[in-house]
Structure formats: C-alpha cells, structure tokens
Jmol script that loads the backbone (N, CA, C; Angstrom):
load data "model"
ATOM      1  N   UNK A   1     -56.132  61.639   3.254  1.00  0.00           N
ATOM      2  CA  UNK A   1     -55.485  60.525   2.599  1.00  0.00           C
ATOM      3  C   UNK A   1     -54.569  59.857   3.613  1.00  0.00           C
ATOM      4  N   UNK A   2     -54.759  58.572   3.790  1.00  0.00           N
ATOM      5  CA  UNK A   2     -53.925  57.899   4.780  1.00  0.00           C
ATOM      6  C   UNK A   2     -52.681  57.304   4.133  1.00  0.00           C
ATOM      7  N   UNK A   3     -51.880  56.698   4.929  1.00  0.00           N
ATOM      8  CA  UNK A   3     -50.589  56.168   4.488  1.00  0.00           C
ATOM      9  C   UNK A   3     -50.779  55.016   3.504  1.00  0.00           C
ATOM     10  N   UNK A   4     -51.802  54.174   3.713  1.00  0.00           N
ATOM     11  CA  UNK A   4     -52.042  53.025   2.849  1.00  0.00           C
ATOM     12  C   UNK A   4     -52.436  53.464   1.443  1.00  0.00           C
ATOM     13  N   UNK A   5     -53.303  54.478   1.328  1.00  0.00           N
ATOM     14  CA  UNK A   5     -53.713  54.986   0.016  1.00  0.00           C
ATOM     15  C   UNK A   5     -52.529  55.633  -0.701  1.00  0.00           C
ATOM     16  N   UNK A   6     -51.676  56.313   0.032  1.00  0.00           N
ATOM     17  CA  UNK A   6     -50.499  56.937  -0.564  1.00  0.00           C
ATOM     18  C   UNK A   6     -49.559  55.873  -1.117  1.00  0.00           C
ATOM     19  N   UNK A   7     -49.380  54.793  -0.389  1.00  0.00           N
ATOM     20  CA  UNK A   7     -48.521  53.707  -0.853  1.00  0.00           C
ATOM     21  C   UNK A   7     -49.091  53.050  -2.100  1.00  0.00           C
ATOM     22  N   UNK A   8     -50.419  52.868  -2.183  1.00  0.00           N
ATOM     23  CA  UNK A   8     -51.025  52.247  -3.366  1.00  0.00           C
ATOM     24  C   UNK A   8     -50.878  53.143  -4.590  1.00  0.00           C
ATOM     25  N   UNK A   9     -51.100  54.442  -4.427  1.00  0.00           N
ATOM     26  CA  UNK A   9     -50.968  55.339  -5.576  1.00  0.00           C
ATOM     27  C   UNK A   9     -49.502  55.423  -6.020  1.00  0.00           C
ATOM     28  N   UNK A  10     -48.614  55.428  -5.072  1.00  0.00           N
ATOM     29  CA  UNK A  10     -47.196  55.434  -5.420  1.00  0.00           C
ATOM     30  C   UNK A  10     -46.812  54.152  -6.133  1.00  0.00           C
ATOM     31  N   UNK A  11     -47.359  53.025  -5.698  1.00  0.00           N
ATOM     32  CA  UNK A  11     -47.066  51.746  -6.356  1.00  0.00           C
ATOM     33  C   UNK A  11     -47.567  51.753  -7.786  1.00  0.00           C
ATOM     34  N   UNK A  12     -48.767  52.304  -8.033  1.00  0.00           N
ATOM     35  CA  UNK A  12     -49.299  52.357  -9.410  1.00  0.00           C
ATOM     36  C   UNK A  12     -48.428  53.247 -10.290  1.00  0.00           C
ATOM     37  N   UNK A  13     -47.988  54.372  -9.744  1.00  0.00           N
ATOM     38  CA  UNK A  13     -47.133  55.275 -10.527  1.00  0.00           C
ATOM     39  C   UNK A  13     -45.816  54.595 -10.858  1.00  0.00           C
ATOM     40  N   UNK A  14     -45.248  53.916  -9.888  1.00  0.00           N
ATOM     41  CA  UNK A  14     -43.964  53.248 -10.120  1.00  0.00           C
ATOM     42  C   UNK A  14     -44.085  52.086 -11.087  1.00  0.00           C
ATOM     43  N   UNK A  15     -45.233  51.400 -11.111  1.00  0.00           N
ATOM     44  CA  UNK A  15     -45.423  50.300 -12.059  1.00  0.00           C
ATOM     45  C   UNK A  15     -45.439  50.809 -13.496  1.00  0.00           C
ATOM     46  N   UNK A  16     -45.998  51.992 -13.694  1.00  0.00           N
ATOM     47  CA  UNK A  16     -46.071  52.530 -15.045  1.00  0.00           C
ATOM     48  C   UNK A  16     -44.807  53.238 -15.488  1.00  0.00           C
ATOM     49  N   UNK A  17     -43.918  53.445 -14.590  1.00  0.00           N
ATOM     50  CA  UNK A  17     -42.697  54.178 -14.914  1.00  0.00           C
ATOM     51  C   UNK A  17     -41.592  53.219 -15.311  1.00  0.00           C
ATOM     52  N   UNK A  18     -41.186  53.307 -16.510  1.00  0.00           N
ATOM     53  CA  UNK A  18     -40.104  52.456 -17.022  1.00  0.00           C
ATOM     54  C   UNK A  18     -39.076  53.335 -17.739  1.00  0.00           C
ATOM     55  N   UNK A  19     -37.831  53.075 -17.449  1.00  0.00           N
ATOM     56  CA  UNK A  19     -36.757  53.780 -18.136  1.00  0.00           C
ATOM     57  C   UNK A  19     -36.320  52.919 -19.294  1.00  0.00           C
ATOM     58  N   UNK A  20     -36.424  53.467 -20.473  1.00  0.00           N
ATOM     59  CA  UNK A  20     -36.002  52.731 -21.670  1.00  0.00           C
ATOM     60  C   UNK A  20     -35.062  53.618 -22.474  1.00  0.00           C
ATOM     61  N   UNK A  21     -33.782  53.584 -22.141  1.00  0.00           N
ATOM     62  CA  UNK A  21     -32.828  54.420 -22.878  1.00  0.00           C
ATOM     63  C   UNK A  21     -32.658  53.932 -24.302  1.00  0.00           C
ATOM     64  N   UNK A  22     -32.265  54.875 -25.172  1.00  0.00           N
ATOM     65  CA  UNK A  22     -32.022  54.487 -26.564  1.00  0.00           C
ATOM     66  C   UNK A  22     -30.782  53.610 -26.617  1.00  0.00           C
ATOM     67  N   UNK A  23     -30.819  52.655 -27.480  1.00  0.00           N
ATOM     68  CA  UNK A  23     -29.702  51.739 -27.621  1.00  0.00           C
ATOM     69  C   UNK A  23     -28.605  52.416 -28.438  1.00  0.00           C
ATOM     70  N   UNK A  24     -27.397  52.377 -27.906  1.00  0.00           N
ATOM     71  CA  UNK A  24     -26.242  52.978 -28.579  1.00  0.00           C
ATOM     72  C   UNK A  24     -25.286  51.859 -28.973  1.00  0.00           C
ATOM     73  N   UNK A  25     -25.153  51.597 -30.267  1.00  0.00           N
ATOM     74  CA  UNK A  25     -24.279  50.495 -30.684  1.00  0.00           C
ATOM     75  C   UNK A  25     -22.796  50.759 -30.395  1.00  0.00           C
ATOM     76  N   UNK A  26     -22.391  52.007 -30.246  1.00  0.00           N
ATOM     77  CA  UNK A  26     -20.972  52.306 -29.997  1.00  0.00           C
ATOM     78  C   UNK A  26     -20.640  52.498 -28.532  1.00  0.00           C
ATOM     79  N   UNK A  27     -21.596  52.175 -27.644  1.00  0.00           N
ATOM     80  CA  UNK A  27     -21.374  52.407 -26.216  1.00  0.00           C
ATOM     81  C   UNK A  27     -20.195  51.604 -25.678  1.00  0.00           C
ATOM     82  N   UNK A  28     -20.192  50.323 -25.941  1.00  0.00           N
ATOM     83  CA  UNK A  28     -19.132  49.458 -25.417  1.00  0.00           C
ATOM     84  C   UNK A  28     -17.764  49.858 -25.975  1.00  0.00           C
ATOM     85  N   UNK A  29     -17.731  50.152 -27.277  1.00  0.00           N
ATOM     86  CA  UNK A  29     -16.467  50.572 -27.892  1.00  0.00           C
ATOM     87  C   UNK A  29     -15.994  51.891 -27.280  1.00  0.00           C
ATOM     88  N   UNK A  30     -16.912  52.800 -26.994  1.00  0.00           N
ATOM     89  CA  UNK A  30     -16.544  54.079 -26.373  1.00  0.00           C
ATOM     90  C   UNK A  30     -15.993  53.891 -24.971  1.00  0.00           C
ATOM     91  N   UNK A  31     -16.606  53.002 -24.212  1.00  0.00           N
ATOM     92  CA  UNK A  31     -16.126  52.736 -22.858  1.00  0.00           C
ATOM     93  C   UNK A  31     -14.714  52.174 -22.912  1.00  0.00           C
ATOM     94  N   UNK A  32     -14.488  51.198 -23.781  1.00  0.00           N
ATOM     95  CA  UNK A  32     -13.144  50.610 -23.878  1.00  0.00           C
ATOM     96  C   UNK A  32     -12.120  51.609 -24.403  1.00  0.00           C
ATOM     97  N   UNK A  33     -12.554  52.523 -25.269  1.00  0.00           N
ATOM     98  CA  UNK A  33     -11.631  53.549 -25.766  1.00  0.00           C
ATOM     99  C   UNK A  33     -11.212  54.485 -24.627  1.00  0.00           C
ATOM    100  N   UNK A  34     -12.161  54.881 -23.773  1.00  0.00           N
ATOM    101  CA  UNK A  34     -11.816  55.736 -22.637  1.00  0.00           C
ATOM    102  C   UNK A  34     -10.905  55.006 -21.646  1.00  0.00           C
ATOM    103  N   UNK A  35     -11.171  53.726 -21.441  1.00  0.00           N
ATOM    104  CA  UNK A  35     -10.316  52.932 -20.550  1.00  0.00           C
ATOM    105  C   UNK A  35      -8.901  52.859 -21.114  1.00  0.00           C
ATOM    106  N   UNK A  36      -8.781  52.654 -22.391  1.00  0.00           N
ATOM    107  CA  UNK A  36      -7.466  52.553 -23.027  1.00  0.00           C
ATOM    108  C   UNK A  36      -6.709  53.882 -22.961  1.00  0.00           C
ATOM    109  N   UNK A  37      -7.416  54.995 -23.120  1.00  0.00           N
ATOM    110  CA  UNK A  37      -6.770  56.307 -23.022  1.00  0.00           C
ATOM    111  C   UNK A  37      -6.221  56.504 -21.620  1.00  0.00           C
ATOM    112  N   UNK A  38      -6.995  56.151 -20.602  1.00  0.00           N
ATOM    113  CA  UNK A  38      -6.531  56.290 -19.218  1.00  0.00           C
ATOM    114  C   UNK A  38      -5.364  55.350 -18.926  1.00  0.00           C
ATOM    115  N   UNK A  39      -5.369  54.200 -19.546  1.00  0.00           N
ATOM    116  CA  UNK A  39      -4.283  53.253 -19.335  1.00  0.00           C
ATOM    117  C   UNK A  39      -2.987  53.772 -19.938  1.00  0.00           C
ATOM    118  N   UNK A  40      -3.067  54.526 -21.018  1.00  0.00           N
ATOM    119  CA  UNK A  40      -1.867  55.032 -21.687  1.00  0.00           C
ATOM    120  C   UNK A  40      -1.264  56.243 -20.997  1.00  0.00           C
ATOM    121  N   UNK A  41      -2.037  56.978 -20.207  1.00  0.00           N
ATOM    122  CA  UNK A  41      -1.518  58.148 -19.504  1.00  0.00           C
ATOM    123  C   UNK A  41      -0.607  57.656 -18.376  1.00  0.00           C
ATOM    124  N   UNK A  42       0.684  57.999 -18.445  1.00  0.00           N
ATOM    125  CA  UNK A  42       1.599  57.463 -17.432  1.00  0.00           C
ATOM    126  C   UNK A  42       1.462  58.203 -16.098  1.00  0.00           C
ATOM    127  N   UNK A  43       1.813  57.513 -15.066  1.00  0.00           N
ATOM    128  CA  UNK A  43       1.878  58.141 -13.749  1.00  0.00           C
ATOM    129  C   UNK A  43       3.160  58.958 -13.681  1.00  0.00           C
ATOM    130  N   UNK A  44       3.346  59.708 -12.612  1.00  0.00           N
ATOM    131  CA  UNK A  44       4.551  60.523 -12.474  1.00  0.00           C
ATOM    132  C   UNK A  44       5.817  59.671 -12.501  1.00  0.00           C
ATOM    133  N   UNK A  45       5.912  58.579 -11.730  1.00  0.00           N
ATOM    134  CA  UNK A  45       7.123  57.755 -11.826  1.00  0.00           C
ATOM    135  C   UNK A  45       7.290  57.141 -13.225  1.00  0.00           C
ATOM    136  N   UNK A  46       6.190  56.770 -13.849  1.00  0.00           N
ATOM    137  CA  UNK A  46       6.279  56.225 -15.204  1.00  0.00           C
ATOM    138  C   UNK A  46       6.772  57.260 -16.199  1.00  0.00           C
ATOM    139  N   UNK A  47       6.322  58.485 -16.032  1.00  0.00           N
ATOM    140  CA  UNK A  47       6.778  59.569 -16.907  1.00  0.00           C
ATOM    141  C   UNK A  47       8.281  59.788 -16.743  1.00  0.00           C
ATOM    142  N   UNK A  48       8.745  59.794 -15.503  1.00  0.00           N
ATOM    143  CA  UNK A  48      10.173  60.005 -15.258  1.00  0.00           C
ATOM    144  C   UNK A  48      10.986  58.858 -15.846  1.00  0.00           C
ATOM    145  N   UNK A  49      10.477  57.626 -15.703  1.00  0.00           N
ATOM    146  CA  UNK A  49      11.211  56.480 -16.272  1.00  0.00           C
ATOM    147  C   UNK A  49      11.318  56.587 -17.786  1.00  0.00           C
ATOM    148  N   UNK A  50      10.277  57.086 -18.440  1.00  0.00           N
ATOM    149  CA  UNK A  50      10.330  57.177 -19.899  1.00  0.00           C
ATOM    150  C   UNK A  50      11.107  58.404 -20.362  1.00  0.00           C
ATOM    151  N   UNK A  51      11.327  59.370 -19.497  1.00  0.00           N
ATOM    152  CA  UNK A  51      12.064  60.576 -19.848  1.00  0.00           C
ATOM    153  C   UNK A  51      13.293  60.728 -18.935  1.00  0.00           C
ATOM    154  N   UNK A  52      14.096  59.700 -18.872  1.00  0.00           N
ATOM    155  CA  UNK A  52      15.248  59.675 -17.972  1.00  0.00           C
ATOM    156  C   UNK A  52      16.240  60.785 -18.301  1.00  0.00           C
ATOM    157  N   UNK A  53      16.502  61.008 -19.571  1.00  0.00           N
ATOM    158  CA  UNK A  53      17.491  62.023 -19.954  1.00  0.00           C
ATOM    159  C   UNK A  53      17.032  63.408 -19.512  1.00  0.00           C
ATOM    160  N   UNK A  54      15.772  63.699 -19.711  1.00  0.00           N
ATOM    161  CA  UNK A  54      15.245  64.999 -19.304  1.00  0.00           C
ATOM    162  C   UNK A  54      15.311  65.151 -17.785  1.00  0.00           C
ATOM    163  N   UNK A  55      14.915  64.127 -17.058  1.00  0.00           N
ATOM    164  CA  UNK A  55      14.948  64.185 -15.593  1.00  0.00           C
ATOM    165  C   UNK A  55      16.386  64.343 -15.092  1.00  0.00           C
ATOM    166  N   UNK A  56      17.321  63.614 -15.691  1.00  0.00           N
ATOM    167  CA  UNK A  56      18.723  63.723 -15.278  1.00  0.00           C
ATOM    168  C   UNK A  56      19.277  65.109 -15.593  1.00  0.00           C
ATOM    169  N   UNK A  57      18.912  65.653 -16.730  1.00  0.00           N
ATOM    170  CA  UNK A  57      19.351  67.002 -17.090  1.00  0.00           C
ATOM    171  C   UNK A  57      18.822  68.049 -16.132  1.00  0.00           C
ATOM    172  N   UNK A  58      17.548  67.936 -15.775  1.00  0.00           N
ATOM    173  CA  UNK A  58      16.970  68.886 -14.825  1.00  0.00           C
ATOM    174  C   UNK A  58      17.631  68.777 -13.458  1.00  0.00           C
ATOM    175  N   UNK A  59      17.916  67.556 -13.036  1.00  0.00           N
ATOM    176  CA  UNK A  59      18.606  67.379 -11.751  1.00  0.00           C
ATOM    177  C   UNK A  59      20.001  67.979 -11.800  1.00  0.00           C
ATOM    178  N   UNK A  60      20.708  67.783 -12.907  1.00  0.00           N
ATOM    179  CA  UNK A  60      22.052  68.333 -13.036  1.00  0.00           C
ATOM    180  C   UNK A  60      22.017  69.862 -13.011  1.00  0.00           C
ATOM    181  N   UNK A  61      21.065  70.442 -13.719  1.00  0.00           N
ATOM    182  CA  UNK A  61      20.942  71.909 -13.727  1.00  0.00           C
ATOM    183  C   UNK A  61      20.628  72.414 -12.320  1.00  0.00           C
ATOM    184  N   UNK A  62      19.746  71.719 -11.609  1.00  0.00           N
ATOM    185  CA  UNK A  62      19.396  72.126 -10.248  1.00  0.00           C
ATOM    186  C   UNK A  62      20.605  72.044  -9.318  1.00  0.00           C
ATOM    187  N   UNK A  63      21.382  70.970  -9.434  1.00  0.00           N
ATOM    188  CA  UNK A  63      22.562  70.821  -8.581  1.00  0.00           C
ATOM    189  C   UNK A  63      23.619  71.876  -8.885  1.00  0.00           C
ATOM    190  N   UNK A  64      23.893  72.093 -10.161  1.00  0.00           N
ATOM    191  CA  UNK A  64      24.899  73.081 -10.539  1.00  0.00           C
ATOM    192  C   UNK A  64      24.434  74.481 -10.133  1.00  0.00           C
ATOM    193  N   UNK A  65      23.172  74.790 -10.411  1.00  0.00           N
ATOM    194  CA  UNK A  65      22.645  76.109 -10.036  1.00  0.00           C
ATOM    195  C   UNK A  65      22.671  76.320  -8.526  1.00  0.00           C
ATOM    196  N   UNK A  66      22.277  75.316  -7.771  1.00  0.00           N
ATOM    197  CA  UNK A  66      22.312  75.427  -6.317  1.00  0.00           C
ATOM    198  C   UNK A  66      23.725  75.587  -5.793  1.00  0.00           C
ATOM    199  N   UNK A  67      24.664  74.852  -6.363  1.00  0.00           N
ATOM    200  CA  UNK A  67      26.067  74.979  -5.952  1.00  0.00           C
ATOM    201  C   UNK A  67      26.624  76.351  -6.259  1.00  0.00           C
ATOM    202  N   UNK A  68      26.317  76.875  -7.440  1.00  0.00           N
ATOM    203  CA  UNK A  68      26.818  78.187  -7.834  1.00  0.00           C
ATOM    204  C   UNK A  68      26.233  79.279  -6.942  1.00  0.00           C
ATOM    205  N   UNK A  69      24.939  79.218  -6.689  1.00  0.00           N
ATOM    206  CA  UNK A  69      24.303  80.216  -5.833  1.00  0.00           C
ATOM    207  C   UNK A  69      24.865  80.139  -4.411  1.00  0.00           C
ATOM    208  N   UNK A  70      25.049  78.925  -3.896  1.00  0.00           N
ATOM    209  CA  UNK A  70      25.636  78.762  -2.567  1.00  0.00           C
ATOM    210  C   UNK A  70      27.054  79.309  -2.496  1.00  0.00           C
ATOM    211  N   UNK A  71      27.838  79.079  -3.545  1.00  0.00           N
ATOM    212  CA  UNK A  71      29.213  79.586  -3.592  1.00  0.00           C
ATOM    213  C   UNK A  71      29.226  81.102  -3.574  1.00  0.00           C
ATOM    214  N   UNK A  72      28.348  81.726  -4.345  1.00  0.00           N
ATOM    215  CA  UNK A  72      28.299  83.191  -4.385  1.00  0.00           C
ATOM    216  C   UNK A  72      27.852  83.769  -3.043  1.00  0.00           C
ATOM    217  N   UNK A  73      26.902  83.123  -2.400  1.00  0.00           N
ATOM    218  CA  UNK A  73      26.468  83.593  -1.077  1.00  0.00           C
ATOM    219  C   UNK A  73      27.593  83.443  -0.056  1.00  0.00           C
ATOM    220  N   UNK A  74      28.330  82.352  -0.133  1.00  0.00           N
ATOM    221  CA  UNK A  74      29.447  82.147   0.793  1.00  0.00           C
ATOM    222  C   UNK A  74      30.552  83.176   0.560  1.00  0.00           C
ATOM    223  N   UNK A  75      30.830  83.499  -0.700  1.00  0.00           N
ATOM    224  CA  UNK A  75      31.848  84.516  -0.999  1.00  0.00           C
ATOM    225  C   UNK A  75      31.428  85.880  -0.477  1.00  0.00           C
ATOM    226  N   UNK A  76      30.156  86.212  -0.635  1.00  0.00           N
ATOM    227  CA  UNK A  76      29.665  87.503  -0.138  1.00  0.00           C
ATOM    228  C   UNK A  76      29.754  87.549   1.387  1.00  0.00           C
ATOM    229  N   UNK A  77      29.377  86.460   2.028  1.00  0.00           N
ATOM    230  CA  UNK A  77      29.438  86.412   3.501  1.00  0.00           C
ATOM    231  C   UNK A  77      30.881  86.493   3.983  1.00  0.00           C
ATOM    232  N   UNK A  78      31.803  85.790   3.315  1.00  0.00           N
ATOM    233  CA  UNK A  78      33.219  85.829   3.696  1.00  0.00           C
ATOM    234  C   UNK A  78      33.787  87.232   3.505  1.00  0.00           C
ATOM    235  N   UNK A  79      33.395  87.897   2.421  1.00  0.00           N
ATOM    236  CA  UNK A  79      33.861  89.273   2.185  1.00  0.00           C
ATOM    237  C   UNK A  79      33.364  90.225   3.256  1.00  0.00           C
ATOM    238  N   UNK A  80      32.092  90.085   3.634  1.00  0.00           N
ATOM    239  CA  UNK A  80      31.546  90.945   4.689  1.00  0.00           C
ATOM    240  C   UNK A  80      32.234  90.671   6.017  1.00  0.00           C
ATOM    241  N   UNK A  81      32.485  89.405   6.330  1.00  0.00           N
ATOM    242  CA  UNK A  81      33.181  89.059   7.575  1.00  0.00           C
ATOM    243  C   UNK A  81      34.606  89.605   7.566  1.00  0.00           C
ATOM    244  N   UNK A  82      35.281  89.464   6.433  1.00  0.00           N
ATOM    245  CA  UNK A  82      36.653  89.961   6.310  1.00  0.00           C
ATOM    246  C   UNK A  82      36.691  91.469   6.526  1.00  0.00           C
ATOM    247  N   UNK A  83      35.745  92.192   5.955  1.00  0.00           N
ATOM    248  CA  UNK A  83      35.699  93.650   6.119  1.00  0.00           C
ATOM    249  C   UNK A  83      35.433  94.016   7.575  1.00  0.00           C
ATOM    250  N   UNK A  84      34.541  93.286   8.229  1.00  0.00           N
ATOM    251  CA  UNK A  84      34.241  93.576   9.636  1.00  0.00           C
ATOM    252  C   UNK A  84      35.458  93.297  10.516  1.00  0.00           C
ATOM    253  N   UNK A  85      36.167  92.218  10.258  1.00  0.00           N
ATOM    254  CA  UNK A  85      37.367  91.888  11.042  1.00  0.00           C
ATOM    255  C   UNK A  85      38.442  92.952  10.841  1.00  0.00           C
ATOM    256  N   UNK A  86      38.637  93.372   9.583  1.00  0.00           N
ATOM    257  CA  UNK A  86      39.655  94.395   9.298  1.00  0.00           C
ATOM    258  C   UNK A  86      39.292  95.705   9.972  1.00  0.00           C
ATOM    259  N   UNK A  87      38.003  96.062   9.930  1.00  0.00           N
ATOM    260  CA  UNK A  87      37.568  97.305  10.560  1.00  0.00           C
ATOM    261  C   UNK A  87      37.793  97.260  12.072  1.00  0.00           C
ATOM    262  N   UNK A  88      37.469  96.148  12.689  1.00  0.00           N
ATOM    263  CA  UNK A  88      37.679  96.003  14.133  1.00  0.00           C
ATOM    264  C   UNK A  88      39.167  96.043  14.487  1.00  0.00           C
ATOM    265  N   UNK A  89      39.989  95.460  13.658  1.00  0.00           N
ATOM    266  CA  UNK A  89      41.434  95.443  13.902  1.00  0.00           C
ATOM    267  C   UNK A  89      42.003  96.853  13.825  1.00  0.00           C
ATOM    268  N   UNK A  90      41.630  97.571  12.775  1.00  0.00           N
ATOM    269  CA  UNK A  90      42.144  98.927  12.608  1.00  0.00           C
ATOM    270  C   UNK A  90      41.636  99.817  13.733  1.00  0.00           C
ATOM    271  N   UNK A  91      40.392  99.655  14.111  1.00  0.00           N
ATOM    272  CA  UNK A  91      39.833 100.448  15.193  1.00  0.00           C
ATOM    273  C   UNK A  91      40.568 100.153  16.511  1.00  0.00           C
ATOM    274  N   UNK A  92      40.961  98.896  16.698  1.00  0.00           N
ATOM    275  CA  UNK A  92      41.681  98.535  17.918  1.00  0.00           C
ATOM    276  C   UNK A  92      43.091  99.125  17.934  1.00  0.00           C
ATOM    277  N   UNK A  93      43.703  99.361  16.761  1.00  0.00           N
ATOM    278  CA  UNK A  93      45.051  99.920  16.689  1.00  0.00           C
ATOM    279  C   UNK A  93      45.073 101.437  16.728  1.00  0.00           C
ATOM    280  N   UNK A  94      43.953 102.067  16.482  1.00  0.00           N
ATOM    281  CA  UNK A  94      43.895 103.530  16.425  1.00  0.00           C
ATOM    282  C   UNK A  94      44.078 104.103  17.829  1.00  0.00           C
ATOM    283  N   UNK A  95      45.101 104.911  17.981  1.00  0.00           N
ATOM    284  CA  UNK A  95      45.422 105.458  19.301  1.00  0.00           C
ATOM    285  C   UNK A  95      44.343 106.413  19.792  1.00  0.00           C
ATOM    286  N   UNK A  96      43.643 107.032  18.892  1.00  0.00           N
ATOM    287  CA  UNK A  96      42.616 107.996  19.298  1.00  0.00           C
ATOM    288  C   UNK A  96      41.437 107.328  19.964  1.00  0.00           C
ATOM    289  N   UNK A  97      41.202 106.021  19.642  1.00  0.00           N
ATOM    290  CA  UNK A  97      40.052 105.336  20.219  1.00  0.00           C
ATOM    291  C   UNK A  97      40.426 104.425  21.356  1.00  0.00           C
ATOM    292  N   UNK A  98      41.724 104.355  21.673  1.00  0.00           N
ATOM    293  CA  UNK A  98      42.153 103.477  22.775  1.00  0.00           C
ATOM    294  C   UNK A  98      41.793 104.083  24.112  1.00  0.00           C
ATOM    295  N   UNK A  99      41.430 103.270  25.044  1.00  0.00           N
ATOM    296  CA  UNK A  99      41.140 103.704  26.393  1.00  0.00           C
ATOM    297  C   UNK A  99      42.393 103.524  27.238  1.00  0.00           C
ATOM    298  N   UNK A 100      42.639 104.466  28.026  1.00  0.00           N
ATOM    299  CA  UNK A 100      43.773 104.376  28.927  1.00  0.00           C
ATOM    300  C   UNK A 100      43.298 103.833  30.265  1.00  0.00           C
ATOM    301  N   UNK A 101      44.076 102.951  30.849  1.00  0.00           N
ATOM    302  CA  UNK A 101      43.637 102.388  32.136  1.00  0.00           C
ATOM    303  C   UNK A 101      43.756 103.318  33.285  1.00  0.00           C
TER     304      UNK A 101
END
end "model"
wireframe off; spacefill off
backbone 0.3
color backbone group
C-alpha cells in the first residue's frame, strides 16, 4: 500500500466521521453559573479587605505574642548573664583561687 492509497482511505474515513454531540439546553446557563461562582470567590487581598477586623485582630495577637515571647527570652538571657557575672566576680575575689605573682 503506497502513501497515496493511504491518504485516500484516510480521507474517506474522515469524511464519514462526524461528531454530533447531544444538545444541552442548560449548557450556556451552566457556563455562566460557573463563571459567576468564580467571580464571587475573593482573592487574598479581597478577603482581607472584607474581613478587616479579623485581620487586625490577628495582627494584634501576633504583635503582642511576639513582644511577650521576646521579653521573656530577654529576661532569661539577662538572668543568665547576671549569674555568670556574679560567679566570675566571686571567683575573682576568692583568695584560694588567686594567683600570686
């Protein structure tokens, strides 16, 4: 079978092949309904704009929580530093650990 015969048989098959989908009267309405649903879903900035009180509350909680945690970490660090300084001071005053020149 040569290329020309293959093309003719393919052409005959394609001529007889027709796609005839069933007609759906609600197709257009369904498409517009899906478009409208997507249009109503807000983007992230749109969501924040419509929920300003919630966003402001979450930001306030985050700021207060971060400040409190930072304060506690700073107090713990200051306490540890204070203990180390006191220990070094007492060790420096102890006659038993002093070096004689």
